GULUMZA-44104 format. One record per residue (C-alpha): residue number from 1; x, y, z; residue in three letters. Coordinates in steps of 0.1 Angstrom, whole numbers. Last residue first. Layout:
N
 num    c1    c2    c3 residu
 NUM     X     Y     Z    ALA
...
This chain:
278
 num    c1    c2    c3 residu
 278   323   613   576    UNK
 277   333   638   547    UNK
 276   296   640   541    UNK
 275   299   628   503    UNK
 274   329   603   511    UNK
 273   310   584   538    UNK
 272   327   560   566    UNK
 271   322   527   576    UNK
 270   354   519   595    UNK
 269   380   488   594    UNK
 268   403   509   574    UNK
 267   405   489   542    UNK
 266   374   469   541    UNK
 265   356   493   559    UNK
 264   365   520   537    UNK
 263   354   495   506    UNK
 262   320   495   524    UNK
 261   317   526   524    UNK
 260   323   535   488    UNK
 259   300   507   478    UNK
 258   274   529   495    UNK
 257   255   520   527    UNK
 256   218   511   528    UNK
 255   190   507   546    UNK
 254   153   500   538    UNK
 253   118   511   543    UNK
 252    93   501   517    UNK
 251    65   522   506    UNK
 250    37   501   497    UNK
 249    12   497   468    UNK
 248    -1   475   480    UNK
 247     3   455   514    UNK
 246    -3   486   539    UNK
 245    22   490   562    UNK
 244    43   519   550    UNK
 243    20   539   529    UNK
 242    -8   537   561    UNK
 241    20   548   588    UNK
 240    32   576   558    UNK
 239    -4   590   558    UNK
 238    -5   590   597    UNK
 237    26   607   599    UNK
 236    13   637   572    UNK
 235    39   636   545    UNK
 234    60   665   537    UNK
 233    81   658   503    UNK
 232   112   677   491    UNK
 231   126   669   458    UNK
 230   160   671   440    UNK
 229   165   673   404    UNK
 228   167   713   406    UNK
 227   140   730   381    UNK
 226   150   764   391    UNK
 225   165   767   350    UNK
 224   202   765   361    UNK
 223   195   733   383    UNK
 222   179   719   355    UNK
 221   208   725   330    UNK
 220   232   715   353    UNK
 219   214   677   364    UNK
 218   207   671   324    UNK
 217   222   640   325    UNK
 216   205   631   357    UNK
 215   228   610   382    UNK
 214   237   638   401    UNK
 213   202   637   415    UNK
 212   207   598   428    UNK
 211   236   610   451    UNK
 210   217   641   461    UNK
 209   193   616   477    UNK
 208   218   606   499    UNK
 207   225   639   519    UNK
 206   189   650   515    UNK
 205   179   633   548    UNK
 204   147   614   554    UNK
 203   154   593   522    UNK
 202   133   584   492    UNK
 201   144   556   466    UNK
 200   121   536   445    UNK
 199   109   559   415    UNK
 198    98   532   386    UNK
 197    74   552   372    UNK
 196    69   587   378    UNK
 195    43   592   404    UNK
 194    17   620   391    UNK
 193     6   653   404    UNK
 192    12   674   372    UNK
 191    42   689   388    UNK
 190    57   656   399    UNK
 189    55   643   363    UNK
 188    71   674   353    UNK
 187    97   673   375    UNK
 186   107   637   367    UNK
 185   110   643   333    UNK
 184   145   623   327    UNK
 183   149   599   357    UNK
 182   179   606   383    UNK
 181   160   626   405    UNK
 180   171   628   439    UNK
 179   141   622   464    UNK
 178   142   637   499    UNK
 177   114   627   526    UNK
 176    96   649   553    UNK
 175    77   634   578    UNK
 174    47   658   593    UNK
 173    28   665   625    UNK
 172    47   695   631    UNK
 171    83   679   631    UNK
 170    87   641   629    UNK
 169   122   629   619    UNK
 168   139   613   646    UNK
 167   112   594   665    UNK
 166    86   592   639    UNK
 165   113   579   615    UNK
 164   131   554   638    UNK
 163    96   538   651    UNK
 162    93   532   613    UNK
 161   127   521   609    UNK
 160   123   494   632    UNK
 159    86   483   623    UNK
 158    98   480   588    UNK
 157   130   462   600    UNK
 156   108   436   618    UNK
 155   120   437   656    UNK
 154   139   409   675    UNK
 153   155   413   711    UNK
 152   178   393   725    UNK
 151   190   390   762    UNK
 150   218   383   785    UNK
 149   208   411   807    UNK
 148   246   422   808    UNK
 147   251   415   770    UNK
 146   220   432   759    UNK
 145   217   419   717    UNK
 144   192   438   697    UNK
 143   184   421   663    UNK
 142   168   436   634    UNK
 141   146   411   619    UNK
 140   140   407   579    UNK
 139   116   431   561    UNK
 138   122   433   525    UNK
 137   129   396   519    UNK
 136   158   368   518    UNK
 135   156   332   530    UNK
 134   180   324   498    UNK
 133   153   298   484    UNK
 132   122   324   493    UNK
 131   144   349   473    UNK
 130   151   321   445    UNK
 129   113   310   443    UNK
 128   103   352   443    UNK
 127   127   354   415    UNK
 126   113   328   395    UNK
 125    81   336   396    UNK
 124    92   374   389    UNK
 123   103   361   355    UNK
 122   138   379   349    UNK
 121   139   414   330    UNK
 120   157   420   295    UNK
 119   162   459   289    UNK
 118   141   485   286    UNK
 117   151   508   256    UNK
 116   175   539   261    UNK
 115   196   524   228    UNK
 114   227   523   252    UNK
 113   210   507   282    UNK
 112   194   483   259    UNK
 111   227   473   242    UNK
 110   243   465   277    UNK
 109   212   446   286    UNK
 108   217   426   261    UNK
 107   250   419   265    UNK
 106   246   411   301    UNK
 105   216   385   298    UNK
 104   234   352   309    UNK
 103   256   373   334    UNK
 102   226   393   347    UNK
 101   205   361   351    UNK
 100   232   340   371    UNK
  99   234   370   395    UNK
  98   198   369   401    UNK
  97   172   399   392    UNK
  96   154   420   418    UNK
  95   128   445   410    UNK
  94    93   429   411    UNK
  93   105   397   431    UNK
  92   114   418   460    UNK
  91   151   417   475    UNK
  90   159   454   465    UNK
  89   150   469   496    UNK
  88   168   451   518    UNK
  87   201   468   514    UNK
  86   214   464   550    UNK
  85   199   442   580    UNK
  84   208   461   612    UNK
  83   224   444   643    UNK
  82   223   462   673    UNK
  81   247   460   702    UNK
  80   244   467   740    UNK
  79   279   476   756    UNK
  78   290   452   783    UNK
  77   323   447   769    UNK
  76   327   483   769    UNK
  75   357   494   747    UNK
  74   336   498   713    UNK
  73   301   522   735    UNK
  72   272   519   716    UNK
  71   284   489   689    UNK
  70   266   491   658    UNK
  69   268   461   635    UNK
  68   256   463   599    UNK
  67   244   433   586    UNK
  66   249   413   555    UNK
  65   236   402   521    UNK
  64   260   396   490    UNK
  63   230   374   476    UNK
  62   256   347   474    UNK
  61   275   358   505    UNK
  60   244   352   529    UNK
  59   247   365   559    UNK
  58   282   388   562    UNK
  57   284   405   598    UNK
  56   296   440   595    UNK
  55   315   460   622    UNK
  54   314   492   643    UNK
  53   336   517   661    UNK
  52   371   503   648    UNK
  51   358   471   631    UNK
  50   347   436   643    UNK
  49   340   415   612    UNK
  48   317   385   618    UNK
  47   316   359   588    UNK
  46   348   344   604    UNK
  45   332   333   635    UNK
  44   305   310   618    UNK
  43   269   315   609    UNK
  42   248   284   600    UNK
  41   236   277   568    UNK
  40   212   291   542    UNK
  39   200   314   575    UNK
  38   162   323   589    UNK
  37   155   288   601    UNK
  36   185   286   615    UNK
  35   168   309   644    UNK
  34   193   303   678    UNK
  33   221   306   650    UNK
  32   215   343   645    UNK
  31   216   353   683    UNK
  30   238   329   694    UNK
  29   267   339   665    UNK
  28   259   373   680    UNK
  27   268   367   713    UNK
  26   301   346   706    UNK
  25   314   373   687    UNK
  24   310   398   714    UNK
  23   324   376   737    UNK
  22   355   367   716    UNK
  21   362   408   702    UNK
  20   357   417   744    UNK
  19   380   389   757    UNK
  18   407   397   726    UNK
  17   405   435   737    UNK
  16   411   423   774    UNK
  15   439   400   769    UNK
  14   456   428   748    UNK
  13   450   454   774    UNK
  12   467   431   801    UNK
  11   499   424   777    UNK
  10   501   464   774    UNK
   9   500   465   810    UNK
   8   522   437   817    UNK
   7   544   453   796    UNK
   6   545   486   810    UNK
   5   552   469   847    UNK
   4   584   451   832    UNK
   3   595   482   816    UNK
   2   589   505   842    UNK
   1   609   478   870    UNK
């Protein structure tokens, strides 16, 4: 009798787990496919990968564009879900270059890198046309799904992240940002009040900035000299908002997970960070 009861319990749990996954998949498909103008093709179930505590949604395999899926309560079928677009700050004509361009110019790029000279750069108008064709921008929607209320809410990423910064990183009227200086001579430039050419990444914690600081070939020497390649900026909230909302020059907020985090999801169905051991 105990074996029968245990077997029934395991079968019930399996059915429930399958039901939760199916319900979530259908809700996510509906959220995306209700706005087909944002997609290069309709989303299908195989584009959605539910992990152990989170998930990933591959929206555009050609551009490697995906969403991070946050589930408040993984085992609760009624748990809200937040779908956050990843790595969007690269989708700008001034920065992005297509795979086709990289493939055609990889030898010239490798030589330029070895020589320390600027490499080939794709025409910005060509890049902009490609980004439009691929439905890519620095400000796609964050999608919130409430299964109980059968509600789907969309918030532009820049607004979502700005609100997140204000809620979590404001202290005494300031927002603090960190930058890892992978470029040579950044310390001297900032000290003179100059913004070094080509700097792009600031983060609200030092963890990710540290990754870039370690790329500096003079990392150890500058650390010993008291010129650590890790900078901390305190910005008044109103000024930060102006930097985010203005047209140009604009501080583009974005999200990114490292390649190692994606590899950990591929192997263990969970995003982890090898730098912070979690």
